[in-house]
N, C-alpha and C positions, 0 to 999 in steps of 0.2 A: 599300792604305792601312793604317796601324797607328795605334792610339790608345795613348798612353803618358803617364806623368806628365811634367810639364815638368822641364827641367834649367836650370841657370844659363845655358847657351849659348842657350836659347830666349827669354830675357826680351826682348831687343830685337825679335826676330821676332814675339813675341806682341803687343807694343805696336804694331808696324806693321800686323799683320793686324787688330787691334782697331780702330785708327784708320781703316783703309781700309774695313772692314766697316760702320762706323757713319757714315762721311762723308756719305752721302746718305740715311740712315735717317730716316724720317718723324718718329719720336718720340725721336730721340737727344738726349741732354743734351750730347754732345760731350766728356763726361768719362769715358767707358767705359774707356779705356786707363789713365787715372789711377786709376780705381777698382781695377782689377786690381793696379796697382803699389802702391796704398795697402793693399790686403788683404795682399799679399805682405810688405810692410814691417812690418805689424803681426802677422805670423805668423797671419793669419786666413784663409788659403787652405787649407781642408780638402782640397780636390781642385783641382788645376790641370792639366787634361788638354789635350794637343795631339794633333791629327791630322796625320800626315805621310805623304807618298808620295814615293818616290824622293829622299829627303833634303830635300824641301821642306815647310815648315810651311804647312798649308792652313787650319787652324782651331784654336780654343781654346774651352774651357768652364771656368768657375770655379764652385765650390761653397763657400759660407762659412756659418758658424754664424749663426743668428738668435736673437732672444729673443722669447718670447711672454709678454705682460704683465710684461716685465722679468725673466723667468726663463729659464734655459737648460733647454730641454725636449728636447734632442738633435734639434732640427730644423735644417734648412739651407735656404739660399737658392741658387737656380740663377741664375747670370748674373754678368757678361755672357757671352753665347755669341757667338762671332765666326767667320765664315768669309770667306776671301778672296773679294772680289767676282767674280773670274773662275772661282770654283769653287762659287758658291752655286747651290742648286737640285739638287745632286747627292747629297744625303743625308748630307753630312759633319756638319752641325749635329745632325741626328737621331742619328747614330752616337755623337757625343760625349755627347749627353744620355742616351741609353740606357746607355752604358758608365758614366757618372757615377752614374746611379741604381742600377745594379748594384753599384758600389763602395760607395755609401752603405748599401745593404742589407747588404753584407758587413761594414760597420762597425757594424751594428745601429742605424743611425739610425732615428728614429721617423717622420720625414717630411721633405718638401721643399716649398718654395713657389717661385713664379715670378711675375714681372711680365712679361706678354707677350701676344701676340695670341691672342684666344680661339678663333680658327680653327686655330691651329697646335699649341698645347701639349696639348690633350686627347688627341691621338694617342699621347702618352707616358704617359697615365694621370692627367694633371692635371685637376682639376675645380674649379669655383667652389663655395665653401661659405662662407656669411656668418659662420660661427663664427670664422673667422680673418679679421682685417681689417688693411688697411694704409691709413692716412689719406692723402688727396690723390690717390688713384688710382681711376679708375672701377672699380667692383667686378668687372665682367666681365673686366678685365685682370689681376686678381689671383687666382691659382689655387694649389691645393695638392694634395699626394698623400700619403696616409698610407702609410708603409712598414712600420710596426710599432706595435701598440697602438691607442689610440683617437684620434679626431679631437679636438684641443684647441680651446678657445674662448678668444679674446683678441686683443689688438692686437700686431701683429708689428713688431719693431724690427730694422732691418738694421745692420750694422757702420757706424761713423762714416765709413769710407772711401767709402761710397756718397753722401755729402753734401758732397763736395769741390766747391768753386766753381770 
């Protein structure tokens, strides 16, 4: 398996993988593929990584800028992360996350947040810290990881593409 940046030829496949991955997800909004498309259209996909094996796209991870108290503090949001249902549980999502975090470090990013399951994301270094907050999400599902510098304090705002109806 290789992890690489998306290309134009991947866009329809990313959409299909994302739709399939979230089709039966318990906490899915059903808009995850549209979120990725909206981020791409707004040039707000800092990282759009795909995992492929033998020419087949197996997974995708998006990283986009966030604001903290309305300011750009060089922090990013992870998500959506998608893996084809027939390949879930094989470490593909984890590999995409690890690769993306490494790439954010190489970009001198200060940190990354994620909305996700509190039993899954800590293995990648994400922790709950009430100094960063996201309204409307149970606090245990909102985690962050400092990559460089100090832990900021404030309310997180995601790109408007996350709020597509």
